[in-house]
Each structure stands twice: as C-alpha cells, then as structure tokens.
C-alpha positions, -999 to +999 in steps of 0.1 A: +539-068+536+503-062+543+501-039+514+516-066+491+490-092+502+463-067+495+477-059+461+480-096+452+444-103+462+432-074+441+451-088+411+435-123+416+400-109+419+378-107+386+379-074+369+350-051+373+330-043+341+346-013+325+341+009+296+355-017+271+325-042+273+297-018+262+319-009+232+323-045+222+285-051+226+277-021+205+301-033+178+284-068+179+250-053+176+261-031+147+276-062+129+243-081+133+223-051+121+245-049+090+241-086+082+203-083+086+202-053+063+224-071+037+201-101+039+170-079+035+186-062+005+194-096-011+158-107-006+145-076-022+168-081-052+156-117-055+120-105-055+127-080-082+144-107-103+114-130-098+090-103-108+110-095-139+111-132-149+074-136-143+066-106-165+090-120-192+072-154-191+038-137-194+050-117-224+065-147-241+033-167-234+011-140-249+034-139-279+033-177-283-005-177-281-006-150-307+017-169-330-004-201-326-037-183-332-025-162-361-032-188-388-067-195-373-074-157-372-064-155-408-086-184-419-115-169-400-110-136-417-110-153-451-141-173-441-159-141-431-150-125-464-163-155-483-196-155-464-201-118-471-192-122-508-216-151-511-243-132-493-239-103-518-237-124-549-262-151-539-287-158-568-323-155-561-336-190-570-312-213-551-321-250-553-311-277-528-280-289-546-266-254-549-272-248-512-255-281-503-224-273-523-222-238-508-224-251-473-199-278-480-174-252-493-177-233-461-172-265-440-141-272-460-127-238-452-133-245-415-117-279-419-085-263-433-084-240-404-087-269-379-059-287-397-036-257-391-043-262-354-035-299-355-070-312-355-085-333-384-120-346-387-126-383-385-158-399-400-162-436-393-178-458-419-212-474-411-209-511-403-176-508-385-173-520-349-182-496-321-152-482-301-158-464-268-126-444-273-135-432-308-173-432-308-201-419-286-234-437-288-262-411-294-288-438-300-292-476-299-311-492-328-322-527-333-299-550-353-314-572-380-289-601-375-266-612-347-236-603-369-246-566-368-245-565-330-221-537-318-217-521-353-224-485-364-257-480-381-253-443-388-228-414-382-245-384-368-215-361-364-178-364-372-151-369-346-117-351-344-082-365-340-050-347-328-024-349-355+005-347-331-005-375-307-029-394-330-055-396-302-092-389-307-100-356-290-137-355-299-155-389-304-179-392-333-216-393-325-231-425-339-261-448-338-251-483-326-269-515-335-279-539-307-290-574-313-318-587-291-328-623-295-364-625-305-387-649-285-397-679-307-433-678-318-456-704-304-456-733-327-488-752-334-469-785-330-461-779-293-493-762-283-529-773-292-551-744-301-581-740-279-613-726-293-624-692-283-650-690-255-678-681-279-669-710-302-667-733-272-702-723-261-716-728-296-700-763-298-715-772-264-749-759-275-748-780-307-738-811-287-764-805-261-738-798-234-729-835-232-692-839-229-693-875-219-676-900-243 
C-alpha cells in the first residue's frame, strides 16, 4: 500500500524537463529564423523594384526633356546657320536701315523658337495703365497732366506670356508717368512786391531818410 501511495504522489507531481522541450524550443527558433529571412528577402525584392522604377522614371524624364527641347535645339541650329550665312555674305557698306532689318529678322527667329516653348512676347502700348502684374517700372518720369498719372510713357523691353496658362512670366520693363501737383506761383495780387535792398536804400537817400508821413 505504501508503494501505491508513492506511485500516486509521483504521478501528481510536475514532470521534470525532459528531452522534448529543447526540441520544441529549437523548432520555434528555427521557425522565427525562417520568417525573418523571408521578410528580409521580401525587403530586398522591394528595394530592387524601387531602384528599377527610379531608373525608369529618370530615363523617361530624360526622354521627355529631350522631346521638349528638340524643337528649340532645331531652331537654334537654324539661327546659327543664318548668322553664319549673313556673316559670310554681309555686304561691306551696311547702312542703319539694313542693319535694323537684319537684326529684326534674327529676333523673329528667336521669337518663333520661344513660341514653340509656349512663350510669346508681349509689348504694351504707351499710354496704357500701369499694371504691377504685367509691368515692371524701370523709371518714373513726370506726367504733363493729371490724366497721365500711372500710365506708360515708354516700353524699354517686352514682357512674355505663357500660352498655356495665359499668365505673364516676365513683366515688361517700362517707364511710368507720375503726376506731381505743382506749387502755385506767387501771385502779385496776394503779395506786394518789396523793393530790393539796394533800391530801398536809394529811395531812402532820395527822400533824405525821412519816412514820416
């Protein structure tokens, strides 16, 4: 009976750590290691995809820039060819009118190139009202009348407008009129003219210095 009690007590007591628990711990560690390695592999794959996408974006951006700049490059090539041709065939005696027409033709070539890029020149008319969004005051000149106050007296350089948005990207440089009220001249009706000191002394000498009435 004593042996039976001992056997029952042994059965109720907690089991001693055996060879099964280290095996389960090793399997759990191996599972975690596998998950970490898989996560690391997925992270590396994502980084490779990001690098490939970045390279593709840079390639497309370079191609888009080349496509946008191609018309401008073509126009600049033509302008260079025109300049060289004019330099070789330029006549000796060149008067002012011929020089003006030649330079204006080159300016027109540049203007066409700018239009391809979506930028057109804007030249305001003298006499129009000054606009801070479209004009930049390079100089302020005196206005002849109050009605000319805040109007354009002269256009120094053209401005430029974006054809897509319609907004002015480069304001025109202008001279602006400013009216300043002139001080009224002293009128003889409101102020009595006093003789100059020399004249006053001469009058006193002639009258004997007697100022009594």
